C-alpha positions as a Python dict, from the first residue, in 0.01 Angstrom:
ca = {
    (1, 'M'): (0, 0, 0),
    (2, 'V'): (-171, 316, 131),
    (3, 'I'): (27, 635, 169),
    (4, 'K'): (-92, 876, 436),
    (5, 'L'): (-46, 1238, 349),
    (6, 'P'): (37, 1478, 630),
    (7, 'K'): (-241, 1704, 747),
    (8, 'N'): (-233, 2069, 670),
    (9, 'R'): (-23, 2227, 944),
    (10, 'S'): (-208, 2556, 944),
    (11, 'N'): (-530, 2393, 1066),
    (12, 'N'): (-373, 2196, 1350),
    (13, 'N'): (-370, 2480, 1604),
    (14, 'S'): (-609, 2730, 1448),
    (15, 'G'): (-853, 2716, 1742),
    (16, 'A'): (-579, 2765, 2000),
    (17, 'R'): (-424, 3043, 1792),
    (18, 'K'): (-756, 3230, 1775),
    (19, 'Q'): (-812, 3190, 2150),
    (20, 'N'): (-464, 3325, 2225),
    (21, 'A'): (-525, 3617, 1990),
    (22, 'K'): (-856, 3699, 2164),
    (23, 'K'): (-685, 3698, 2505),
    (24, 'A'): (-408, 3923, 2372),
    (25, 'V'): (-660, 4169, 2224),
    (26, 'I'): (-842, 4192, 2558),
    (27, 'F'): (-514, 4249, 2744),
    (28, 'L'): (-389, 4513, 2500),
    (29, 'S'): (-728, 4688, 2501),
    (30, 'A'): (-707, 4715, 2880),
    (31, 'I'): (-370, 4886, 2844),
    (32, 'L'): (-519, 5142, 2604),
    (33, 'E'): (-816, 5199, 2836),
    (34, 'D'): (-588, 5276, 3130),
    (35, 'S'): (-502, 5645, 3103),
    (36, 'K'): (-224, 5615, 3362),
    (37, 'S'): (-4, 5395, 3140),
    (38, 'D'): (321, 5517, 2992),
    (39, 'L'): (299, 5662, 2639),
    (40, 'T'): (554, 5420, 2495),
    (41, 'I'): (362, 5124, 2636),
    (42, 'M'): (34, 5259, 2497),
    (43, 'N'): (190, 5312, 2153),
    (44, 'S'): (331, 4960, 2158),
    (45, 'A'): (-10, 4819, 2255),
    (46, 'A'): (-179, 5017, 1976),
    (47, 'R'): (72, 4893, 1720),
    (48, 'S'): (26, 4534, 1838),
    (49, 'L'): (-355, 4564, 1822),
    (50, 'V'): (-348, 4684, 1463),
    (51, 'R'): (-107, 4409, 1358),
    (52, 'M'): (-303, 4137, 1537),
    (53, 'G'): (-617, 4250, 1361),
    (54, 'K'): (-442, 4221, 1026),
    (55, 'K'): (-279, 3886, 1098),
    (56, 'H'): (-548, 3698, 1292),
    (57, 'G'): (-865, 3884, 1193),
    (58, 'I'): (-955, 3957, 1556),
    (59, 'R'): (-1011, 4326, 1610),
    (60, 'P'): (-1083, 4523, 1926),
    (61, 'S'): (-1417, 4688, 1993),
    (62, 'S'): (-1498, 5007, 1805),
    (63, 'H'): (-1443, 5244, 2099),
    (64, 'I'): (-1089, 5104, 2141),
    (65, 'Y'): (-1019, 5112, 1769),
    (66, 'K'): (-1109, 5483, 1758),
    (67, 'K'): (-819, 5552, 1996),
    (68, 'I'): (-561, 5428, 1744),
    (69, 'C'): (-419, 5621, 1449),
    (70, 'R'): (-417, 5377, 1157),
    (71, 'T'): (-151, 5569, 966),
    (72, 'C'): (128, 5588, 1224),
    (73, 'E'): (-18, 5315, 1451),
    (74, 'S'): (10, 5524, 1768),
    (75, 'A'): (-233, 5570, 2055),
    (76, 'L'): (-446, 5886, 2025),
    (77, 'I'): (-451, 6071, 2355),
    (78, 'P'): (-664, 6388, 2342),
    (79, 'G'): (-468, 6697, 2440),
    (80, 'Y'): (-130, 6525, 2412),
    (81, 'N'): (-90, 6385, 2062),
    (82, 'A'): (-446, 6421, 1930),
    (83, 'R'): (-676, 6714, 1873),
    (84, 'V'): (-1051, 6662, 1915),
    (85, 'R'): (-1307, 6901, 1767),
    (86, 'F'): (-1687, 6894, 1760),
    (87, 'S'): (-1860, 7060, 1465),
    (88, 'K'): (-2166, 7008, 1245),
    (89, 'G'): (-2260, 6667, 1381),
    (90, 'F'): (-1911, 6520, 1362),
    (91, 'I'): (-1623, 6449, 1599),
    (92, 'T'): (-1295, 6526, 1426),
    (93, 'N'): (-985, 6354, 1564),
    (94, 'T'): (-651, 6477, 1430),
    (95, 'C'): (-327, 6291, 1503),
    (96, 'K'): (-54, 6545, 1580),
    (97, 'I'): (221, 6299, 1486),
    (98, 'C'): (121, 6227, 1125),
    (99, 'N'): (-148, 6500, 1086),
    (100, 'N'): (-410, 6244, 975),
    (101, 'T'): (-776, 6331, 1038),
    (102, 'Y'): (-1063, 6098, 1135),
    (103, 'R'): (-1427, 6208, 1127),
    (104, 'L'): (-1685, 6024, 1336),
    (105, 'K'): (-2053, 6098, 1301),
    (106, 'L'): (-2231, 6189, 1625),
    (107, 'K'): (-2532, 5981, 1715),
    (108, 'T'): (-2852, 6181, 1689),
    (109, 'T'): (-3131, 6106, 1933),
}
């Protein structure tokens, strides 16, 4: 008598789960790119993008990821809730909500 063990459930839909996560990341990135969106919608999209990256391992492109504060998980909009400064070869983004600072090195040509 042969007993069949059930397959691991986590692997059954892993391909479909990754595809759905990729589609969601593209959709949420488009919301962050659109500057005409409502602030609450943009903050919700930013929060969802960070959480999807942690859960599924699928992260948005780097220029989208720079628009999200990783501490308070809100969308960084220059002049509204973010301060942008240029000095000594760096771009300094400061979130006005949590006062966290991000430094990005400028590309030298």
